[in-house]
C-alpha positions as CSV (number, residue, x, y, z in Angstrom):
1,X,-6.1,-17.5,-38.8
2,X,-7.1,-20.3,-36.5
3,X,-10.2,-19.9,-34.4
4,X,-9.2,-18.8,-30.9
5,X,-9.6,-21.2,-28.1
6,X,-12.2,-20.0,-25.6
7,X,-10.6,-17.9,-22.9
8,X,-11.8,-18.0,-19.4
9,X,-11.2,-14.7,-17.5
10,X,-11.0,-14.9,-13.8
11,X,-9.9,-12.8,-10.9
12,X,-6.3,-13.6,-9.8
13,X,-6.0,-15.3,-6.4
14,X,-3.0,-15.5,-4.1
15,X,-1.9,-18.9,-5.6
16,X,-1.5,-17.1,-9.0
17,X,1.3,-15.0,-7.7
18,X,4.1,-17.2,-9.2
19,X,2.4,-17.3,-12.6
20,X,1.7,-13.6,-12.5
21,X,5.4,-13.0,-11.8
22,X,6.3,-15.1,-14.8
23,X,3.9,-13.1,-17.0
24,X,5.2,-9.8,-15.6
25,X,8.8,-10.8,-16.4
26,X,7.7,-11.8,-20.0
27,X,6.0,-8.4,-20.3
28,X,9.1,-6.6,-19.1
29,X,11.3,-8.5,-21.7
30,X,8.7,-7.8,-24.4
31,X,8.4,-4.2,-23.5
32,X,12.1,-3.5,-23.3
33,X,11.7,-2.8,-19.6
34,X,13.9,-5.6,-18.2
35,X,16.2,-3.0,-16.7
36,X,13.4,-1.7,-14.4
37,X,13.4,-4.9,-12.3
38,X,10.5,-6.9,-11.3
39,X,8.7,-7.2,-7.9
40,X,9.3,-10.4,-5.9
41,X,6.5,-12.7,-4.9
42,X,6.1,-11.2,-1.4
43,X,5.7,-7.7,-2.7
44,X,3.3,-8.7,-5.4
45,X,1.2,-10.8,-3.1
46,X,1.0,-7.9,-0.6
47,X,0.1,-5.4,-3.4
48,X,-2.7,-7.7,-4.6
49,X,-3.9,-9.6,-1.6
50,X,-2.4,-7.9,1.5
51,X,-4.2,-6.1,4.3
52,X,-4.8,-3.1,2.0
53,X,-4.7,-4.3,-1.6
54,X,-3.5,-1.6,-4.0
55,X,-4.5,-3.4,-7.2
56,X,-6.3,-6.3,-8.8
57,X,-5.5,-8.7,-11.6
58,X,-7.5,-10.7,-14.1
59,X,-6.0,-13.8,-15.7
60,X,-7.0,-15.1,-19.1
61,X,-6.8,-18.9,-19.1
62,X,-6.8,-20.7,-22.4
63,X,-7.0,-24.5,-22.3
64,X,-6.1,-24.4,-18.6
65,X,-3.0,-22.3,-18.8
66,X,-2.4,-18.6,-18.3
67,X,-2.3,-16.9,-21.7
68,X,-2.4,-13.3,-20.5
69,X,-3.4,-10.9,-17.7
70,X,-4.6,-7.4,-16.9
71,X,-3.4,-5.6,-13.7
72,X,-5.4,-2.5,-12.7
73,X,-6.5,-0.2,-9.9
74,X,-9.2,2.3,-9.0
75,X,-8.3,5.9,-9.4
76,X,-10.2,9.1,-8.8
77,X,-10.5,12.0,-11.1
78,X,-11.4,15.4,-9.6
79,X,-12.8,16.7,-12.9
80,X,-15.9,14.4,-13.0
81,X,-15.5,13.8,-9.3
82,X,-15.8,10.1,-9.8
83,X,-13.7,7.0,-9.8
84,X,-11.8,5.7,-12.8
85,X,-10.2,2.5,-13.6
86,X,-6.5,2.6,-14.5
87,X,-4.9,-0.3,-16.4
88,X,-1.3,-0.7,-15.3
89,X,-0.4,-3.6,-17.5
90,X,-2.0,-5.7,-20.2
91,X,-0.1,-8.7,-21.6
92,X,-0.9,-11.5,-23.9
93,X,1.7,-14.2,-24.5
94,X,3.0,-14.2,-28.1
95,X,1.5,-17.6,-28.9
96,X,-2.0,-16.2,-28.2
97,X,-1.7,-12.9,-29.9
98,X,-3.9,-12.1,-32.9
99,X,-6.7,-14.3,-31.7
100,X,-8.8,-11.7,-29.9
101,X,-7.6,-12.3,-26.3
102,X,-6.4,-8.7,-25.8
103,X,-9.7,-7.4,-27.1
104,X,-11.5,-9.8,-24.7
105,X,-9.4,-8.5,-21.7
106,X,-10.0,-4.9,-22.7
107,X,-13.7,-5.5,-23.1
108,X,-13.8,-7.1,-19.7
109,X,-12.0,-4.1,-18.2
110,X,-14.4,-1.6,-19.8
111,X,-17.3,-3.6,-18.5
112,X,-15.8,-3.7,-15.1
113,X,-15.3,0.1,-15.2
114,X,-19.0,0.5,-16.2
115,X,-20.2,-1.8,-13.5
116,X,-18.2,0.1,-10.9
117,X,-19.6,3.4,-12.1
118,X,-16.3,4.7,-13.3
119,X,-16.2,7.9,-15.3
120,X,-13.2,6.7,-17.4
121,X,-10.9,3.8,-18.2
122,X,-7.3,4.9,-18.8
123,X,-3.9,3.4,-19.5
124,X,-0.5,4.4,-20.8
125,X,1.4,2.8,-23.7
126,X,5.0,3.2,-24.8
127,X,5.1,5.6,-27.7
128,X,7.4,3.3,-29.7
129,X,4.9,0.4,-29.5
130,X,3.1,0.9,-32.8
131,X,1.3,-2.5,-32.6
132,X,-0.2,-1.6,-29.2
133,X,-1.1,1.9,-30.3
134,X,-2.9,0.5,-33.4
135,X,-4.7,-2.1,-31.3
136,X,-5.9,0.6,-28.8
137,X,-7.0,2.9,-31.6
138,X,-9.0,0.0,-33.1
139,X,-10.9,-0.2,-29.7
140,X,-11.8,3.5,-30.0
141,X,-9.2,4.8,-27.6
142,X,-7.7,8.2,-28.2
143,X,-4.3,9.6,-27.2
144,X,-4.3,12.4,-24.6
145,X,-2.6,15.3,-26.4
146,X,-1.2,17.8,-24.1
147,X,-0.5,15.2,-21.3
148,X,2.9,13.8,-20.6
149,X,3.4,11.0,-18.0
150,X,5.8,12.1,-15.2
151,X,7.6,9.9,-12.8
152,X,9.7,10.1,-9.7
153,X,11.4,6.8,-8.6
154,X,14.6,5.5,-7.2
155,X,16.9,8.3,-6.0
156,X,14.6,11.1,-7.4
157,X,11.7,9.7,-5.2
158,X,14.0,9.7,-2.1
159,X,15.1,13.3,-2.8
160,X,11.5,14.5,-3.3
161,X,10.4,12.8,-0.1
162,X,13.2,14.4,1.8
163,X,12.6,17.9,0.4
164,X,11.6,20.5,2.9
């Protein structure tokens, strides 16, 4: 295996929105989620850099080009009564996989969680993605037996919101 090029991790800025959209589309294709659609530039810019940002992103640059990203947000857990860090998406372009970039991004996220005083760092992974599951296990992550992700979106979200 070739030695990995040094990655530079940096917080995303508003000018990164077009590149982030490209990375998000690649992630959707890679994760068999292209049917879910992808946010447009205005929605993503508002979510990350608007008046009330809902999330943050870190970009991994290798040799001056975006090689991957992590998009995350603060959460709160009532059990420990403290904040947590939730990783919404982690993606490394195929040409940069196997070189330690995913591990570098995850280490950065864990360090950020510790710096912010978070009680936990959590994320979800598709149960069919054996490579991702093995990668996360190699980092010491454990699956949350007894927990199942639930979601209301689209028409179900509208019906729930309208319920009396």
